[in-house]
C-alpha positions as CSV (number, residue, x, y, z in Angstrom):
1,M,36.7,123.5,-59.3
2,T,36.7,120.0,-60.9
3,T,36.2,117.3,-58.4
4,P,37.2,113.6,-58.8
5,V,33.5,112.7,-59.1
6,S,32.9,115.3,-61.8
7,R,36.0,114.1,-63.7
8,G,34.7,110.5,-63.4
9,R,31.3,111.6,-64.8
10,H,33.0,113.4,-67.6
11,H,35.1,110.3,-68.3
12,R,32.0,108.1,-68.4
13,R,30.2,110.5,-70.7
14,K,33.3,110.5,-73.0
15,K,33.3,106.7,-73.0
16,R,29.6,106.6,-73.8
17,T,30.2,109.1,-76.6
18,V,32.9,106.9,-78.0
19,R,30.7,103.8,-77.8
20,R,28.0,105.7,-79.8
21,R,30.5,106.6,-82.5
22,L,31.8,103.0,-83.0
23,P,28.8,101.8,-85.0
24,M,29.1,104.7,-87.4
25,R,31.5,102.7,-89.6
26,Y,28.5,100.5,-90.4
27,L,26.1,103.4,-90.9
28,L,26.4,103.9,-94.7
29,P,26.5,100.1,-95.5
30,S,23.5,99.7,-93.3
31,L,21.6,102.6,-94.8
32,L,22.4,101.2,-98.3
33,L,21.1,97.8,-97.3
34,V,17.9,99.2,-95.8
35,A,17.3,101.3,-98.9
36,L,17.9,98.2,-101.1
37,L,15.5,96.1,-99.1
38,A,12.9,99.0,-99.2
39,M,13.3,99.1,-103.0
40,L,12.8,95.4,-103.3
41,M,9.8,95.5,-101.0
42,L,8.2,98.3,-103.0
43,R,8.9,96.4,-106.2
44,G,7.2,93.3,-104.7
45,Y,4.3,95.5,-103.7
46,V,3.8,97.0,-107.2
47,H,4.2,93.6,-108.9
48,S,1.4,92.1,-106.7
49,E,3.9,89.9,-104.9
50,I,3.0,91.5,-101.5
51,L,-0.6,91.7,-100.3
52,A,-1.8,89.9,-103.4
53,D,-5.1,87.9,-103.0
54,H,-6.1,85.8,-106.0
55,R,-9.2,84.3,-104.5
56,I,-12.4,84.6,-106.5
57,Q,-15.8,84.4,-104.9
58,A,-18.3,81.8,-106.1
59,P,-21.7,83.0,-107.2
60,A,-24.1,83.6,-104.3
61,A,-27.8,84.3,-103.9
62,T,-29.3,87.7,-104.9
63,T,-31.9,88.1,-102.2
64,Q,-30.3,91.2,-100.8
65,V,-29.8,93.0,-104.1
66,P,-32.5,95.5,-105.1
67,D,-34.5,94.5,-108.2
68,G,-33.8,98.0,-109.6
69,V,-30.1,97.1,-109.6
70,L,-30.5,93.6,-111.0
71,E,-32.7,94.9,-113.8
72,G,-31.1,98.3,-114.2
73,G,-28.3,99.8,-116.2
74,P,-24.5,99.2,-116.0
75,V,-23.8,102.4,-114.0
76,I,-24.7,102.1,-110.3
77,D,-24.9,105.2,-108.2
78,A,-25.1,104.2,-104.5
79,R,-23.6,107.5,-103.2
80,T,-26.7,108.7,-101.3
81,A,-27.0,107.0,-97.9
82,G,-30.4,105.7,-96.9
83,E,-31.8,105.8,-100.4
84,D,-32.2,103.1,-103.0
85,A,-29.3,102.9,-105.5
86,E,-29.9,104.5,-108.9
87,T,-28.8,102.8,-112.1
88,L,-28.0,104.6,-115.4
89,R,-28.0,103.4,-119.0
90,I,-26.1,104.7,-121.9
91,P,-28.2,106.6,-124.5
92,D,-28.8,105.1,-127.9
93,H,-26.1,105.3,-130.5
94,K,-23.4,106.0,-127.9
95,I,-20.7,103.5,-127.0
96,V,-18.4,103.7,-124.0
97,L,-15.4,101.6,-124.6
98,T,-13.8,100.4,-121.4
99,F,-10.4,98.8,-121.0
100,D,-9.5,96.9,-117.9
101,D,-6.3,95.9,-116.1
102,G,-3.8,98.3,-117.7
103,P,-1.9,100.2,-118.6
104,D,0.4,97.8,-120.4
105,P,3.6,99.1,-122.0
106,V,3.1,97.0,-125.1
107,W,-0.7,97.0,-125.8
108,T,-2.0,100.2,-124.2
109,P,0.0,102.5,-126.6
110,R,-1.5,100.5,-129.6
111,V,-5.0,100.8,-128.2
112,L,-4.5,104.5,-127.7
113,D,-3.2,104.8,-131.2
114,E,-6.3,103.2,-132.7
115,L,-8.6,105.4,-130.6
116,K,-6.7,108.5,-131.7
117,K,-6.7,107.4,-135.3
118,H,-10.5,107.3,-135.3
119,D,-11.1,110.2,-133.0
120,A,-12.7,108.0,-130.4
121,H,-12.6,108.1,-126.6
122,G,-13.1,105.6,-123.8
123,V,-12.6,104.8,-120.2
124,F,-9.5,103.0,-118.9
125,F,-10.0,101.3,-115.5
126,V,-6.4,101.0,-114.4
127,T,-4.8,99.0,-111.6
128,G,-2.4,100.8,-109.2
129,T,0.3,98.2,-109.8
130,M,0.4,98.8,-113.5
131,A,-0.2,102.6,-113.4
132,S,2.6,103.1,-110.9
133,R,5.0,101.3,-113.2
134,H,3.8,103.1,-116.3
135,P,2.7,106.6,-115.3
136,D,3.5,108.1,-118.7
137,L,0.7,106.0,-120.2
138,V,-1.8,107.3,-117.6
139,E,-0.7,110.9,-118.4
140,R,-1.2,110.2,-122.1
141,M,-4.7,108.9,-121.5
142,V,-5.7,112.1,-119.8
143,D,-3.9,114.3,-122.3
144,E,-5.8,112.6,-125.2
145,G,-9.2,113.1,-123.6
146,H,-9.9,109.7,-122.1
147,E,-11.4,109.1,-118.7
148,I,-9.7,107.1,-116.0
149,G,-11.4,104.8,-113.5
150,L,-10.1,102.8,-110.5
151,H,-9.7,99.1,-110.8
152,T,-8.1,98.7,-107.3
153,F,-4.4,98.6,-106.7
154,N,-3.7,94.8,-106.5
155,H,-6.8,93.5,-108.3
156,P,-8.3,91.4,-105.4
157,D,-11.9,90.2,-105.2
158,L,-13.2,92.9,-102.8
159,S,-16.0,90.6,-101.5
160,F,-13.2,88.8,-99.5
161,Q,-11.7,92.0,-98.1
162,S,-12.4,94.2,-95.1
163,T,-13.5,97.8,-95.4
164,S,-10.0,98.9,-94.3
165,R,-8.4,96.9,-97.1
166,I,-11.0,98.3,-99.6
167,D,-10.1,101.8,-98.5
168,W,-6.4,101.0,-98.9
169,E,-7.0,99.7,-102.4
170,L,-8.9,102.8,-103.4
171,S,-6.5,105.3,-101.7
172,Q,-3.4,103.7,-103.2
173,N,-5.0,103.7,-106.6
174,Q,-5.8,107.4,-106.3
175,L,-2.3,108.1,-105.0
176,V,-0.9,106.7,-108.2
177,L,-3.3,108.7,-110.4
178,A,-2.2,111.9,-108.5
179,G,1.4,111.1,-109.1
180,A,1.0,110.1,-112.7
181,A,-1.5,112.7,-114.1
182,G,-2.3,115.0,-111.2
183,I,-6.0,113.9,-111.0
184,R,-8.3,111.8,-108.9
185,T,-11.4,110.1,-110.3
186,S,-14.9,109.2,-109.2
187,L,-15.3,106.1,-111.4
188,F,-14.7,102.6,-110.1
189,R,-15.0,99.1,-111.5
190,P,-14.7,96.1,-109.2
191,P,-12.3,93.3,-110.3
192,Y,-14.0,90.2,-111.7
193,S,-17.3,92.1,-112.2
194,S,-19.6,91.6,-115.2
195,F,-23.2,92.7,-115.7
196,S,-25.4,94.4,-113.2
197,D,-27.7,91.4,-113.0
198,A,-24.7,89.3,-111.8
199,M,-24.6,91.4,-108.6
200,D,-25.2,89.1,-105.6
201,N,-25.3,89.1,-101.8
202,K,-21.5,89.0,-101.6
203,S,-20.7,91.8,-104.1
204,W,-23.7,94.1,-103.4
205,P,-22.4,95.2,-99.9
206,V,-19.1,96.1,-101.5
207,T,-20.9,98.2,-104.1
208,Q,-22.8,100.0,-101.3
209,Y,-19.6,100.7,-99.4
210,I,-17.9,101.9,-102.6
211,G,-20.8,104.3,-103.2
212,S,-20.6,105.6,-99.6
213,R,-17.0,106.6,-100.4
214,G,-18.2,108.8,-103.3
215,Y,-17.7,106.5,-106.3
216,L,-19.9,105.5,-109.3
217,T,-19.6,101.7,-109.8
218,V,-19.3,101.0,-113.5
219,V,-19.9,97.4,-114.8
220,N,-20.9,96.6,-118.4
221,N,-23.7,95.4,-120.5
222,T,-21.7,94.2,-123.6
223,D,-18.7,91.9,-123.1
224,S,-16.3,91.4,-126.0
225,E,-14.7,88.5,-124.3
226,D,-11.4,89.5,-125.8
227,W,-9.5,87.9,-122.9
228,K,-10.5,84.5,-124.4
229,R,-8.8,85.5,-127.7
230,P,-11.7,84.1,-129.8
231,G,-10.6,85.8,-133.0
232,V,-11.1,89.4,-134.3
233,D,-14.5,88.7,-135.9
234,A,-15.8,87.0,-132.8
235,I,-14.7,90.0,-130.6
236,I,-16.4,92.4,-133.0
237,E,-19.6,90.3,-133.0
238,R,-19.8,90.1,-129.2
239,A,-19.0,93.8,-128.8
240,T,-21.6,95.1,-131.2
241,P,-24.8,96.4,-129.4
242,E,-28.2,95.4,-130.7
243,H,-30.7,97.7,-132.5
244,G,-28.8,100.9,-132.1
245,K,-28.8,100.8,-128.3
246,G,-26.1,102.4,-126.2
247,A,-23.6,100.2,-124.4
248,I,-20.7,100.0,-122.1
249,I,-18.3,97.5,-123.8
250,L,-15.8,95.6,-121.8
251,M,-12.3,95.1,-123.3
252,H,-8.8,94.7,-122.0
253,D,-5.5,96.5,-122.7
254,S,-3.4,94.3,-120.4
255,G,-3.2,90.8,-118.9
256,G,-1.8,89.0,-121.8
257,D,-1.6,89.0,-125.6
258,R,-4.0,91.8,-126.8
259,S,-3.2,91.7,-130.5
260,Q,-6.7,90.5,-131.3
261,T,-8.2,93.4,-129.3
262,V,-6.1,96.0,-131.2
263,A,-6.9,94.4,-134.5
264,A,-10.6,94.3,-133.6
265,L,-10.6,98.0,-132.7
266,G,-9.1,98.8,-136.2
267,K,-12.3,97.3,-137.8
268,F,-14.9,98.0,-135.1
269,L,-14.4,101.7,-134.7
270,P,-14.9,102.8,-138.3
271,Q,-17.6,100.2,-138.8
272,M,-19.7,101.5,-135.9
273,Q,-19.0,105.1,-136.7
274,G,-20.4,104.4,-140.1
275,R,-23.6,103.3,-138.4
276,G,-23.9,106.6,-136.6
277,Y,-22.4,105.5,-133.2
278,D,-20.3,108.0,-131.1
279,F,-17.4,106.6,-129.0
280,T,-17.3,108.8,-126.0
281,N,-16.4,109.1,-122.3
282,L,-18.8,107.8,-119.7
283,T,-19.6,111.2,-118.2
284,S,-20.1,112.8,-121.7
285,A,-22.5,110.0,-122.6
286,L,-24.5,110.6,-119.4
287,G,-24.3,114.4,-119.7
288,A,-22.6,114.6,-116.3
289,P,-19.5,116.6,-115.1
290,S,-16.1,115.1,-115.7
291,A,-15.1,112.3,-113.4
292,H,-11.7,113.9,-113.0
293,T,-10.8,116.3,-110.3
294,P,-7.4,118.1,-110.2
295,V,-5.1,117.3,-107.3
296,T,-2.9,120.0,-105.8
297,G,-0.7,120.7,-102.8
298,F,0.6,117.9,-100.6
299,A,-1.6,115.2,-102.1
300,L,0.0,115.9,-105.5
301,W,3.6,115.8,-104.2
302,K,2.8,112.7,-102.2
303,G,1.6,111.0,-105.4
304,K,4.6,112.1,-107.4
305,A,6.9,110.9,-104.6
306,F,5.3,107.5,-104.7
307,V,5.5,107.2,-108.4
308,G,9.1,108.4,-108.3
309,A,10.0,105.8,-105.7
310,V,8.4,103.1,-107.8
311,E,10.4,104.2,-110.8
312,I,13.6,104.1,-108.8
313,S,12.7,100.7,-107.4
314,E,12.2,99.4,-111.0
315,H,15.5,100.7,-112.1
316,V,17.3,99.5,-109.0
317,T,15.8,96.0,-109.5
318,G,16.9,96.1,-113.1
319,V,20.4,97.0,-112.1
320,L,20.4,94.3,-109.4
321,V,19.3,91.7,-112.0
322,V,22.1,92.8,-114.2
323,G,24.4,92.7,-111.2
324,L,23.2,89.2,-110.3
325,A,23.8,88.0,-113.9
326,V,27.3,89.5,-113.8
327,I,28.2,87.9,-110.5
328,G,26.8,84.6,-111.7
329,V,29.0,84.8,-114.8
330,L,32.0,85.9,-112.7
331,V,31.5,83.1,-110.1
332,M,31.1,80.4,-112.7
333,V,34.1,81.7,-114.8
334,R,36.2,82.0,-111.7
335,F,35.4,78.6,-110.4
336,G,35.8,77.1,-113.9
337,L,39.2,78.7,-114.2
338,M,40.2,77.8,-110.7
339,L,39.4,74.1,-111.2
340,L,41.0,73.8,-114.6
341,L,44.1,75.8,-113.9
342,S,44.6,74.4,-110.4
343,F,44.5,70.9,-111.9
344,L,47.0,71.8,-114.5
345,H,49.2,73.5,-112.0
346,A,49.1,70.6,-109.6
347,R,49.9,68.2,-112.4
348,K,52.8,70.4,-113.5
349,V,54.6,70.9,-110.2
350,R,53.9,67.3,-108.9
351,R,55.5,65.5,-111.8
352,R,58.5,63.5,-110.7
353,D,60.7,65.2,-113.3
354,F,59.6,68.7,-112.4
355,S,62.4,71.0,-111.3
356,W,63.1,74.7,-111.1
357,G,66.7,74.0,-112.0
358,E,69.7,72.9,-109.9
359,E,68.8,72.6,-106.2
360,F,69.0,76.0,-104.5
361,T,71.2,75.8,-101.4
362,R,72.6,79.3,-100.8
363,P,71.8,80.8,-97.3
364,V,69.0,83.3,-97.1
365,S,67.9,86.0,-94.7
366,V,64.6,85.8,-92.9
367,L,63.0,89.1,-92.0
368,V,60.5,89.3,-89.1
369,P,58.9,92.8,-88.7
370,A,57.5,93.0,-85.2
371,Y,55.4,95.5,-83.3
372,N,54.2,94.4,-79.9
373,E,54.4,90.7,-80.7
374,R,55.4,89.5,-77.3
375,E,52.8,86.8,-77.3
376,C,53.9,85.3,-80.6
377,I,57.5,86.2,-81.3
378,E,59.1,83.5,-79.3
379,A,57.2,80.8,-81.1
380,T,58.0,82.5,-84.4
381,V,61.7,82.6,-83.8
382,R,61.9,79.0,-82.5
383,S,60.1,77.7,-85.6
384,L,62.8,79.4,-87.7
385,V,65.6,78.0,-85.6
386,A,64.1,74.5,-86.3
387,S,64.5,75.1,-90.0
388,D,66.3,72.5,-92.1
389,Y,67.8,75.2,-94.3
390,P,70.7,77.6,-93.6
391,I,69.3,81.0,-92.6
392,E,69.9,84.1,-90.6
393,V,67.0,85.6,-88.7
394,I,66.6,89.4,-88.4
395,V,63.8,90.6,-86.1
396,I,63.0,94.2,-86.8
397,D,61.4,95.7,-83.7
398,D,59.3,98.6,-84.9
399,G,59.2,100.6,-81.7
400,S,57.4,97.9,-79.6
401,T,56.3,98.9,-76.1
402,D,55.8,95.4,-74.7
403,G,59.4,94.3,-74.6
404,T,59.3,92.2,-77.9
405,A,62.9,93.0,-78.7
406,D,64.1,92.3,-75.2
407,L,62.4,88.9,-75.3
408,V,64.1,87.9,-78.5
409,E,67.5,89.0,-77.3
410,A,67.1,87.1,-74.0
411,M,66.7,83.9,-76.0
412,W,70.4,84.0,-76.9
413,I,70.0,82.1,-80.2
414,P,72.9,82.2,-82.7
415,N,72.1,83.7,-86.2
416,V,69.2,85.6,-84.7
417,R,69.7,89.4,-84.7
418,V,67.4,92.2,-83.4
419,V,67.3,95.5,-85.3
420,R,65.5,98.2,-83.3
421,Q,63.9,101.3,-84.9
422,R,61.4,104.0,-83.9
423,N,57.9,103.1,-84.9
424,A,57.6,103.7,-88.7
425,G,55.3,101.0,-90.0
426,K,55.8,97.6,-91.6
427,P,57.2,98.7,-95.0
428,A,59.9,100.8,-93.2
429,A,60.7,97.9,-91.0
430,L,61.1,95.5,-94.0
431,N,63.3,98.0,-95.8
432,N,65.4,98.3,-92.7
433,G,65.7,94.5,-92.6
434,I,66.7,94.4,-96.2
435,R,69.5,96.9,-95.6
436,N,70.8,94.7,-92.7
437,A,70.4,91.4,-94.5
438,R,73.6,89.5,-95.5
439,Y,72.2,87.4,-98.3
440,D,70.8,87.9,-101.8
441,I,67.4,86.1,-101.0
442,V,65.2,87.5,-98.3
443,V,62.3,85.7,-96.8
444,M,59.6,87.8,-95.2
445,M,57.1,86.6,-92.6
446,D,54.8,88.1,-90.0
447,G,55.6,88.2,-86.3
448,D,52.5,86.1,-85.5
449,T,53.4,83.3,-88.0
450,V,55.3,80.0,-87.5
451,F,57.1,78.0,-90.2
452,E,57.5,74.3,-90.6
453,P,61.1,73.0,-90.7
454,S,60.9,72.6,-94.5
455,T,59.2,75.9,-95.2
456,V,62.2,78.0,-96.1
457,R,63.8,75.3,-98.2
458,E,60.6,74.8,-100.2
459,L,60.1,78.5,-100.5
460,V,63.5,79.4,-102.1
461,Q,63.8,76.5,-104.6
462,P,62.1,78.5,-107.4
463,F,65.0,81.0,-107.3
464,A,67.0,78.4,-109.2
465,D,65.3,80.0,-112.2
466,S,66.9,83.4,-112.7
467,R,63.7,84.8,-114.1
468,V,61.9,84.4,-110.7
469,G,61.8,87.5,-108.6
470,A,59.5,86.5,-105.9
471,V,57.8,83.4,-104.5
472,A,54.5,83.1,-102.6
473,G,54.2,80.5,-99.9
474,N,51.2,78.6,-98.6
475,A,49.7,80.5,-95.7
476,K,47.4,78.5,-93.5
477,V,45.2,79.4,-90.5
478,G,46.5,77.9,-87.3
479,N,43.7,78.8,-85.0
480,R,40.9,77.2,-86.9
481,D,39.2,75.6,-83.8
482,S,36.5,78.4,-83.7
483,L,33.7,79.0,-86.2
484,I,35.2,82.3,-87.4
485,G,38.6,80.6,-87.6
486,A,37.1,77.7,-89.6
487,W,35.6,80.2,-92.1
488,Q,38.9,81.8,-92.6
489,H,40.5,78.4,-93.0
490,I,38.1,77.7,-95.9
491,E,38.9,81.1,-97.4
492,Y,42.6,80.6,-97.2
493,V,42.6,77.1,-98.7
494,M,40.0,77.8,-101.3
495,G,40.0,81.5,-101.9
496,F,43.7,82.2,-101.6
497,N,45.7,79.1,-102.3
498,L,43.5,77.8,-105.1
499,D,43.6,81.3,-106.6
500,R,47.4,81.4,-106.4
501,R,47.7,78.2,-108.4
502,M,45.5,79.8,-111.1
503,Y,47.4,83.1,-111.1
504,D,50.7,81.2,-111.2
505,L,49.8,79.6,-114.5
506,L,48.4,82.9,-115.8
507,G,51.6,84.7,-114.9
508,C,49.8,87.4,-112.9
509,M,50.1,86.5,-109.2
510,P,48.6,89.6,-107.5
511,T,50.0,89.2,-103.9
512,I,52.9,87.6,-102.1
513,P,51.3,87.0,-98.7
514,G,53.0,88.9,-95.8
515,A,52.9,85.7,-93.8
516,V,55.2,83.7,-96.1
517,G,57.0,85.1,-99.1
518,A,60.5,85.3,-100.6
519,F,62.2,87.9,-102.8
520,R,65.3,88.3,-104.8
521,R,67.1,91.3,-103.3
522,H,68.2,92.5,-106.7
523,A,64.6,92.6,-107.8
524,L,63.5,94.6,-104.8
525,D,66.4,97.1,-105.3
526,R,65.2,97.6,-108.9
527,I,61.7,98.6,-107.9
528,G,62.8,100.7,-104.9
529,G,62.1,98.2,-102.1
530,M,58.9,98.0,-100.1
531,S,56.7,101.0,-100.8
532,E,54.8,102.9,-98.2
533,D,52.3,104.3,-100.8
534,T,49.6,101.8,-99.9
535,L,48.3,99.8,-97.0
536,A,48.8,96.5,-98.9
537,E,52.6,96.7,-99.4
538,D,52.6,93.0,-100.3
539,T,50.2,93.5,-103.2
540,D,52.0,96.7,-104.2
541,V,55.4,95.2,-104.4
542,T,54.1,92.1,-106.2
543,M,52.5,94.2,-108.9
544,A,55.7,96.3,-109.2
545,L,57.7,93.1,-109.7
546,H,55.4,92.0,-112.5
547,R,55.7,95.3,-114.2
548,D,59.5,95.1,-114.0
549,G,59.4,91.8,-115.9
550,W,60.0,89.3,-113.0
551,R,58.2,86.0,-112.7
552,V,56.2,85.6,-109.5
553,V,55.4,81.9,-108.6
554,Y,53.7,79.8,-106.0
555,A,55.4,77.2,-103.8
556,E,52.5,75.0,-102.4
557,N,54.7,73.1,-100.0
558,A,56.1,76.2,-98.3
559,R,53.6,76.1,-95.5
560,A,53.3,78.8,-92.9
561,W,50.8,78.9,-90.0
562,T,49.4,82.2,-89.1
563,E,47.1,83.4,-86.3
564,A,43.9,84.7,-87.9
565,P,41.7,87.3,-86.3
566,E,39.4,85.7,-83.6
567,S,36.6,88.3,-83.5
568,V,34.4,90.0,-86.0
569,Q,35.9,93.3,-85.0
570,Q,39.4,92.2,-85.6
571,L,38.5,90.4,-88.9
572,W,36.7,93.6,-90.1
573,S,39.8,95.7,-89.3
574,Q,42.2,93.3,-91.1
575,R,40.0,92.9,-94.2
576,Y,39.2,96.6,-94.3
577,R,42.9,97.3,-94.6
578,W,43.5,94.5,-97.1
579,S,40.6,95.7,-99.3
580,Y,41.5,99.4,-99.2
581,G,45.1,98.6,-99.8
582,T,44.3,96.4,-102.8
583,M,42.2,99.3,-104.3
584,Q,45.2,101.6,-103.7
585,A,47.6,99.2,-105.4
586,I,45.3,98.8,-108.4
587,W,45.0,102.6,-108.7
588,K,48.7,103.1,-108.3
589,H,49.5,100.6,-111.1
590,R,46.6,101.6,-113.4
591,R,49.0,102.9,-116.1
592,A,50.1,99.3,-116.7
593,V,46.9,98.8,-118.8
594,I,48.3,101.1,-121.5
595,E,52.0,100.3,-121.3
596,R,54.0,97.9,-123.3
597,G,56.2,94.9,-122.4
598,P,55.8,93.0,-119.2
599,S,54.0,96.0,-117.5
600,G,51.4,96.0,-120.2
601,R,50.9,92.2,-120.1
602,F,50.3,92.4,-116.4
603,G,48.1,95.5,-116.8
604,R,45.8,93.9,-119.4
605,V,45.7,90.5,-117.7
606,G,46.6,90.7,-114.0
607,L,44.8,94.0,-113.1
608,P,41.4,93.1,-114.6
609,F,41.6,89.7,-112.8
610,V,42.4,91.4,-109.5
611,A,39.7,94.0,-110.0
612,L,37.0,91.5,-111.0
613,F,37.7,88.7,-108.6
614,M,39.0,90.6,-105.6
615,V,36.9,93.8,-105.7
616,V,33.9,93.6,-108.0
617,A,32.8,90.0,-107.4
618,P,32.9,90.2,-103.6
619,L,31.1,93.5,-103.7
620,L,28.3,92.0,-105.8
621,A,28.3,88.5,-104.1
622,P,25.6,89.4,-101.5
623,L,23.1,89.9,-104.3
624,I,22.9,86.1,-104.3
625,D,21.6,86.2,-100.7
626,V,19.4,89.2,-101.3
627,F,17.6,87.5,-104.1
628,L,17.5,84.3,-102.1
629,L,15.6,86.2,-99.4
630,Y,13.4,88.0,-101.9
631,G,12.6,84.7,-103.7
632,L,11.8,83.0,-100.4
633,V,9.4,85.7,-99.4
634,F,7.8,86.6,-102.8
635,G,8.5,83.5,-104.9
636,P,9.2,81.5,-106.9
637,T,10.5,79.8,-103.8
638,G,11.4,76.4,-105.3
639,K,13.4,77.8,-108.2
640,T,15.1,80.3,-105.9
641,V,16.2,77.7,-103.4
642,A,17.4,75.4,-106.2
643,A,19.5,78.2,-107.8
644,W,21.1,79.1,-104.5
645,F,21.9,75.5,-103.7
646,G,23.3,75.1,-107.2
647,V,25.8,78.0,-106.5
648,L,26.6,76.5,-103.1
649,L,27.2,73.1,-104.8
650,V,29.7,74.6,-107.2
651,Q,31.5,76.3,-104.4
652,A,31.5,73.1,-102.4
653,V,33.1,71.2,-105.3
654,C,35.8,73.8,-105.6
655,A,36.4,73.9,-101.9
656,A,36.6,70.1,-101.7
657,Y,39.1,70.0,-104.5
658,A,41.1,72.8,-102.9
659,F,41.2,70.9,-99.6
660,R,42.2,67.7,-101.4
661,L,45.1,69.6,-103.1
662,D,46.2,71.0,-99.7
663,R,45.7,67.6,-98.1
664,E,43.3,69.1,-95.5
665,R,40.6,67.4,-93.6
666,M,37.1,67.9,-95.2
667,T,35.4,68.2,-91.8
668,H,35.8,72.0,-91.8
669,L,33.6,72.2,-94.9
670,I,30.6,71.5,-92.8
671,S,30.5,75.2,-92.0
672,L,30.6,76.2,-95.7
673,P,26.8,77.0,-96.1
674,L,26.8,79.2,-93.0
675,Q,30.0,80.9,-94.2
676,Q,28.3,81.7,-97.5
677,I,25.4,83.4,-95.7
678,L,27.2,85.3,-92.9
679,Y,30.8,85.7,-94.0
680,R,29.8,87.0,-97.4
681,Q,27.8,89.8,-95.8
682,L,30.8,90.9,-93.6
683,M,33.1,91.0,-96.7
684,Y,30.4,93.1,-98.4
685,V,30.4,95.6,-95.6
686,V,34.2,95.7,-95.6
687,L,34.4,96.3,-99.3
688,L,31.6,98.8,-99.3
689,Q,33.3,100.7,-96.5
690,S,36.6,100.6,-98.5
691,W,34.9,102.0,-101.5
692,I,33.4,104.8,-99.4
693,T,36.8,105.5,-97.9
694,A,38.4,105.6,-101.3
695,L,35.7,107.8,-103.0
696,T,35.6,110.3,-100.1
697,G,39.4,110.5,-100.0
698,G,39.7,109.2,-96.5
699,R,42.8,107.8,-95.0
700,L,43.0,104.5,-93.3
701,R,45.8,103.9,-90.7
702,W,47.5,100.7,-89.8
703,Q,45.7,98.8,-87.1
704,K,47.3,96.4,-84.7
705,L,45.4,93.1,-84.1
706,R,45.4,91.5,-80.7
707,R,47.4,88.2,-80.7
708,T,47.3,85.3,-78.3
709,G,50.3,83.3,-79.5
710,V,48.5,79.9,-79.7
711,V,49.6,78.8,-83.1
712,E,52.2,76.1,-83.5
713,A,53.7,74.6,-86.7
714,P,53.2,70.9,-87.1
715,G,56.5,69.2,-86.5
716,G,58.1,72.4,-85.2
717,A,59.4,73.4,-81.8
718,P,56.8,73.8,-79.1
719,N,55.7,77.2,-77.9
720,R,57.0,77.6,-74.4
721,R,54.5,80.5,-73.7
722,K,51.4,78.6,-74.5
723,D,50.6,77.8,-70.9
724,T,49.9,81.5,-70.3
725,D,46.6,81.1,-72.0
726,K,45.3,77.7,-71.0
727,D,41.8,78.3,-72.2
728,R,43.0,78.3,-75.7
729,R,43.8,75.2,-77.7
730,P,46.6,75.4,-80.2
731,V,46.2,73.7,-83.5
732,A,48.9,71.2,-84.4
């Protein structure tokens, strides 16, 4: 038997389950962001931008170094604990060529080619950072019979490092060798080392510790000084051992321009072979077993996984750099077009002699689709009643459950009709309103929007031109007194209205805003009315009108004040629907790209603009902030900050110009920097989620936003219900 207590517990468990499921919408974007950051961190690690230590120890005393080491050979064997270190020399007429700091994708292949050409072998002391990025070169070294030695992962001076850091440098270097060539090695060369007699009280303890870990420390006794680039002849002279003695010769295959090293090898190898010298591996010269040991099992797969992750991070970073370049070009092109075309548009429509034709004075029908708009509908209707233009108002109640229709009817206002229908969605409500409209021009608005007295008159004037099929009005955020409202206010003024001026001149206006738009009824009939195929019926119908040959224009003085979402959750829901609906509309009208006539013109101009500036650019925009963060952490910090502020300055200029055109106060632009950091990430998540929904074939339903009814139109009738929410301050 189920008791009330058990039912209550079940209900609470169900609520907790629901709460756990809510964040799932952010799961994939969050995972992608985490993966992206992980790839960037890995890239920073293998490029020595993380954990890099470029300090170099000054020479110290040699009192703690055994005389046998100071006077001995270039190979130091300190592997036996409690006994004096043993040093080894290279036999006469044998040369061990050693190459440090590689592998380099440019110079290492050329060095290997010279060695192969003259049937010579050598030892490559590789760093983990380079080997992990070029594992194919490590594999080639092993396949062609050369020996590999460790040169640490990040190339720090080990005399500054702790034993744990030394172990890390060695193990990471070995991990890369396992992944690249399936081996581990017993040879080690300390960074910044030279001859054995240069060992001092700082470096000797490191050599002892390295020996205790099972490594032979290999320095050199002949330095070509090729890193100084003294010339080919000088390199050969300094590399040549005296009197037929054996030698370990220090050269480099990375770290800069190694063309002189490659050229010197081309002369040095045949010259010394002609004198009876043999170029061989270190262990071969010493008559010892190979320094290489095969790696198998988990260690092998661990190494391959690491090398694979580095390869992915390199490719991902490359793609991100390309993406950043693309978004940079798109941002600059868009802003340039916005400024230029908005200036031309403003100059055109604000000329004293500008006219759409004879003044349009015929009555129009205003359609107000409403679903549970009790908080807003009274203010909406009263703003229409205050209009200075002859209109009829039709409120289409889409199955409201809060008494919206009853409230409108109780107002007893002439020329205001209520049409009731079962809940069927906004497109169906608008089509129902069109069927009930008396006049040839229909104005559409949202149930949470208020008009100024002149809005309808300004909105319908372009219909004096018989080619105009629809007119977009100037939608403004009414509740801009919060931070999120101010951000949307900036977006509406700069991102929407400035865009509409640009699109107007280009003849490819993508969207008539649902908050304020007007249509020629005949034009709607020709395209089948408002479609229910997408969630962005306003974008869908606008694209259809373009394809049917109608002009779609912008009326900047037709201002409407709408209540924008007041929470991140509501904003996310609204923009998710907008983004997904826009993608649906682009896909629906994709054939316009290959069609002729007006449809083709829109398809080859309008659709690419919409796709680039409304889908691709916002999706890539967070790359600016990702690289800002990366540059701040890993450098170059100054250039990164300067570049980010440069982009922000361009945006600020565009925003200021947009605010000037709309005669808005500049004070709200104070929040622009914060908007660019936070708001952009939210739009990224929204767009990414929309892409995921589209690619997975998901369906997104209409979502009703909570309204407060606080928005009033400047100069309009007051909202009689505003005292029901006294903690809110309407914007007037």
